[in-house]
VOGU-3710 file (C-alpha; in Angstrom, 3 decimals, decimal comma):
1> mspklpvitp> 22,242/121,769/175,415  25,394/120,843/173,243  25,216/119,080/169,964  26,550/115,589/169,792  29,763/114,433/169,206  29,755/113,355/165,291  31,677/110,229/164,248  34,678/111,454/161,706  38,097/109,742/160,144  41,127/110,983/161,659
11> rqllralrka> 41,732/112,515/158,146  37,960/114,281/158,511  39,240/115,860/162,000  42,702/117,205/160,381  41,215/119,362/158,057  39,099/120,647/160,390  42,772/120,893/163,045  44,236/122,494/159,609  41,600/125,045/158,878  40,824/125,769/162,728
21> gfevdyqqgs> 44,689/127,147/162,608  46,736/124,309/163,630  49,783/122,927/161,755  51,879/119,865/161,402  54,757/119,818/163,900  55,619/116,039/163,355  54,493/112,735/163,098  55,906/109,377/165,194  54,186/106,327/163,601  50,826/106,815/162,771
31> hislvhperp> 50,361/109,014/165,152  50,577/112,800/164,429  51,049/115,862/166,597  49,392/119,524/165,329  50,833/122,527/166,737  48,555/125,520/167,355  51,122/128,674/165,396  49,467/131,313/167,878  49,067/129,231/170,964  51,896/127,355/170,839
41> eltvtvpyhn> 51,183/125,695/174,381  47,493/123,458/172,596  49,220/120,634/171,382  47,036/117,611/169,533  47,817/114,452/169,086  45,928/112,088/166,056  46,054/108,832/165,409  46,100/107,906/162,029  44,037/105,093/161,905  41,796/103,922/158,550
51> kdlkkgtlks> 39,018/103,694/160,970  36,302/106,000/162,373  37,369/107,831/165,436  35,975/106,499/169,328  34,210/109,362/171,451  36,037/109,309/173,587  39,401/109,896/171,381  37,807/112,100/169,896  36,488/114,705/173,489  40,087/113,944/174,863
61> ilhqadmstd> 41,337/115,650/171,382  39,450/118,764/171,356  39,803/119,482/175,372  43,450/119,521/174,252  42,544/121,561/170,990  40,175/123,325/172,989  37,918/123,778/170,792  33,576/123,153/171,541  31,084/120,040/169,752  30,205/123,670/167,960
71> vlnsfl> 33,786/125,173/166,422  34,170/121,419/165,189  30,760/121,182/163,148  31,752/124,312/161,740  35,028/123,406/160,145  33,938/120,329/158,867
//
C-alpha cells in the first residue's frame, strides 16, 4: 500500500523538487515552472500560494514530475 500524501506548502514542495534535481525555469504570476536538466520532458508547474496544497493538485504535480509519494517523502 502506498503512503498517504503529505500535507505540505508550496514552499516545502519547491524545496523537495530542487533536491530531486529540478531547476526553476520561469515564474509567471503566482505559478513557478520547473524543469529537470537531465530529463527536459519533465516540466512541473507549482502554484505558489500561502496555503497548503490540495491533495489533487499535489497528486497532479507528482505525476508531472514522474515522482512517487515515497520519493517525495524522502526529499522532505
